[in-house]
N, C-alpha and C positions, 0 to 999 in steps of 0.2 A: 225577347226577340224570337221569332219563329224559326224552326229548323230550316224551312225553305229559304228564309232571308239569310241565315248564316251560310247555307250552302252557296247562295248567289255570291256572297262576299268571297268565300273560299275559292270558288272556281274563277271569278273575275281577277282575283289577285294572281292566280296562276297564268291566266291569259295575258295579263300585263307583263309578267316575267318572261313569257314567251315572246311578246312583242319586242322586248329589248334585244333579243338575239339578232334582229335585223339591223342594228345600229351600224352605220357606215356603209351599208350595202344597198339601201333602198332610197336614200335621199335623192331628190327632194320629196319623194313620196313619204307618207307617214309609216312608222313602224306599227304593225298591227298583229295582235295575237288572237287565237281562237281555240276554244275548247268545246268539245261535244260530249254531253253527258247523257247516259241512258240508265235509268233506275239507280241513280247515285254513283255510277261508275263511269270513268272517262273512257270513251270508246274511240275518240279522235282528237287530235291536237295538231296545231300548225301555226306558222307565222309567215309573214311576207319576207321571203328570204333574199330577194335581189330585185332591183328595178327591172321591170318588164316581165318578171316571173309571175306565177300564180299568186293570187291573194291568199291571205291567211285562211279564210273560210274554205276556199277550194282545197288547200292542202289538208285541212282538218276533215273535210267531207270525204276526200279520197281515202284517208286512213280509216274513217268510220265505215265506209261502204254501206251495206244494207242496214247496219245498226243505227244509222242516222235517222231512220224512220221512227217517228214518235219521240225523238230526243229533244233535249234542250241545248241550244247553241249559245255559247258565251263569246262575245267578241268586243274588243276594246274600242272600236270605232264603228259607227253606223255602216252597214253593208252598202256597197255601191249599187246603183240602179241604172247605170249607163254603160255604153260600150266605150272602152278606152283601149288600153293595151290588151285587156282580157274582156270576156263577156260579163254581164252584170252578175254580181254575187247573189242578188236577190233571186234571180232565176234558178240558180243552182240550189239554193236553200229550199225553195218551193218544190222543185223537182225531187229533192231528196226526202221530202215528207217530214221535215223538222216540225215539231209541235209548238215549240216555244223558243223565242229569241231574246236574249238578255244583252243589252248594249250599255257601255259605260258612258259614251258621249256621242253627240251627233256630228255629222260632217259639217264643217263650217262654211263650205262653198254654198253660196246663195241658191245656185241652180240645183243643189242636191240636198240641202238641209232638211231633214225629216222625211224626204220623199221615199227613201228606202224602207223606212219603218211603215209608212202608209201603204206601200205596195204589199208588204208582208201581212199587215192587218186585214187588207181586203181579201187575202187568201185564207182568212180564218186562223192565221198563226198568232198565238198570244205573244205580245210584245211587252217587254219591261225595259224601261229606259232610266238611266241615272245611277246605276249600281257602281259604287266607287267613283262617282263623277269627279269629286275634288281631286282624287289621286290621278285620274285620267287627264283632267284639265292641266295639272302640273306637268304630267308626262308629255302632253301634246302642246305645251305653251308656245313653243316656237312655230309649230305647224299651224296652230289656230290663228296666231297673229298674222302670219303671212298670207292666209287664205281669206280673211274677212272681206277684203275689197272685191275680189272676184274679177278684177280687170287686169289683163296682161300689161306689163310694162316692157317695152322693147328699146334696148340701147344699142347704138352702133358705136364701135370703137375701132380706131385705126391709129397706127404710128407712121409718121411720114417725115420726110426732110422738109426744110423750110421752103423748098421749091415744089412741094407737093408730090413727092415720089415715095412709094412704099417698097420699091425694089429697083435695082439697076436694070439695064437693058438685058443683062444675062439672067435675071431672076434672083440675084443675090439680095437678101433682105436682112441678114444677121450680122450685126444688129444695127438698125437705124436709131432706135431709141436707146436711152441709157439704162444702166442696171437699176437705177432708182425708179424709172418709169415702168420697167418690167415688173418690179416688185409691187407697184400700185395695181397693175393689171392682174397679177396673181391674186392679190387681196380682193380686187373687184370680182373676180370669178367666184370667190368663196361666198359672195353675197347674192349671187343670182342662182336661178334654178337650172338654166341651160345655157350653153354657149354654142353658137352656130357658125359653121364654116362651110365653104363649098369644097368639092373634091379637088379642085385645082390647088387650093391652099394645102390640102393634105399631101398631094403629090409633090408640090414645090418645096414646102417648108417642113413637112413631117412633124407638126406640132403635137405636144402632149395634151394641151388644153386643160390642164389641171391647175390647182391653186399652188402647186409646188410647196406643199406643207404649211401654207399660211392660212389654212382653214379647210372647210369641207370642199370636196370637189363637186362641180356642177355636172349635170348630164351633158355629155358631148353629143351634138347633133350634126351629122354629116349629110349635106345635100349632094347626093351622088347618083344622078339619074341613070347612068349606065354601069354602076358598080365598078368604077375604074380604080378606086383606092385599093392598093395591095394589102393583103392580110398582114404583112409585116409592119404596117404603119403603126406609129405609136398610139394612135387613137383606139386601136384594137388591143391594147396591152392589158386590159382587165383592171387597170388602176382606178377607173371610174365608169359608171353606167354610160352606155353609148347607144344611140339610135342612128340608123342609116335610113334616110328617105330616098327611095329610088322610083323610077318611072318606067312603066311598061314592062313587057316580058324581058327576062334576063336569064342568065345561066343559073340553073337550079343548084349546081354544085357550089357556086359562090355563095348563094343564099344559105345553103346547108352549113357551109364552113363558118359563116358569120354567126349563125344561130348556135352552133356548137360552142362558140366562145361567149355565149349569153349576150350577143349583140341583138338588139331589137331591130328587125327589118320591117319597114312599112312601105307598101306600094302606094304612091300618091298620084292623084290626077295631074295632068301636065298639058302644056301647050307647046307643040313642036319640040318635045323633049325637055322643056324647062318647067321646073316645079314652081308654082306660084306662091309668093310669100304669105298671102292671106290664108292660103290652105295650110301652110306650115304653122303659122301662129295659132290657127284654129285647132289644128291637131295637137299642138303642144298644150293648149289650154285643156283639151280633153284629158291629157295625161297629168293635169294639175301642175304644169310648168308655167308659172305666171310671170316670172322675171327672166327675160331672155336677153342675152348679150350676143350680138352679131359681130364677129371679128373679121369677116371678109372671106376672100379678097374683093377686088374692085367690082367685079361683075355681081357678086353676091350682095354687096352693100348697095350697089345701084338698084338692083332688083327690089331690095327691101324698101329703099326710099321711094321708088316709083310706085310701090304697092301701098304707100301711105300707112304703114303699120308702125313706123318708128316714132318714139316719144322723146328720145334724147340722143345727142351725139357727143362723144368724147374723143378728142383728137390730141395725140401726143406729137408735138412738133419739135424735131431735133434741129439744132443749129448747124445743119449740114446741107451742102448743095450737091445734088447727084447729077442732074441734067440728063439729056438724052430723050429724043422724041419717042423712042420705043420703051422707055422706062415706064413701069406700071404706076398708076395713080389710085388713090383710095376709092374714087367713085368713077366707074367707067360706064358701061352700057352705051346706049345710043346718044344720050344727052339731049339738051334743049337747043332750040334754034335762036331764041331771043332772050336777052338778059332779063326782061320783064317777067319771064316765066321761071326765074330762079327760085329754088327753095330757100326761104328766109329762116334763119335760125333766130331764136328769141332768148332774151335774158342771158347773153353770153358771159361766162366767168373765166378768167385766165389766171393761172397760178404757176409758180415755178416748181418743177420736180427735178432736182439735181440740175444738170445743164439744160434741160428741156423745158418747154412750156406745155401746159395742159389746158386745153379749151373745152369747157362743158357748156352746152346750150340745149335749150328745149326746141322741139319741133312741133309746130302747130299743123295738124292734119285736117283742119276744117276746110 
């Protein structure tokens, strides 16, 4: 075996070890490690440290500086070639003057698979693919499996009384559903990439939106057009990655304060101050967040259903009667005028969760 091949194995093993440092902080994004080598010596190294932060290649290039020119860059996963939370890594690699790029495995997303390497090749950068591919495939097994489809799945979840209320007229909602139902929700969160709520839910309930120790935490997504959620809110506690979608001009000091806490803030297009759910799901897909759980409240769920982005509905129904014409319901908004225009749920399944009922059904958006 040639010295060049042996060096490729050595530096890729190191890159994989660096990637593992991101465990628990970058999910659901992949852990990625990068090493930059010039004349046999490591001049730059880095890994994806936290969700929303710079990619491994950017951290390694920053460390290498001018020494990146004419170097070989080793990276565990194909460099991105699209704008997401950060600019394309391929652009930074080209600009730095890297001579050769060695990749362990390709990005599984159909829209990106192999495209990053093609862009680099077109710029006369030598590309080597498949170094330690078996080890990388095992390392990325969960990520690869979750990304092969490429289509987002959007689930709406709500807990309500038997008369269809999610809170009393005073806004009290703890707890409508049982301890057993809440445990199911915590486990459900561990299976999705992102959980979405509106700012009113943050203000009213101050939820943590985590798995409560029953698995990995999803990315918390807060729809907060006017940045009303206070910094003391539990969703800003650093226990899980968090994104805030806001609309239009807002106080720069609030944005700065959120960003200091590693909260990703994203300005979104809007209609009369309302962020549209199709834009939300499209942006989350750009961030490789493909399984999305929408937990409300009523206006947020109504907006999602009206946007026809929802694939499944999960309702926890407690054997309680709350009453009150001012009490909140799980689906609010403007509503329909005629029963014939109702949204029909398909293949409903009902099961018992402690004292509650759980209804799961599919939504046909055709």
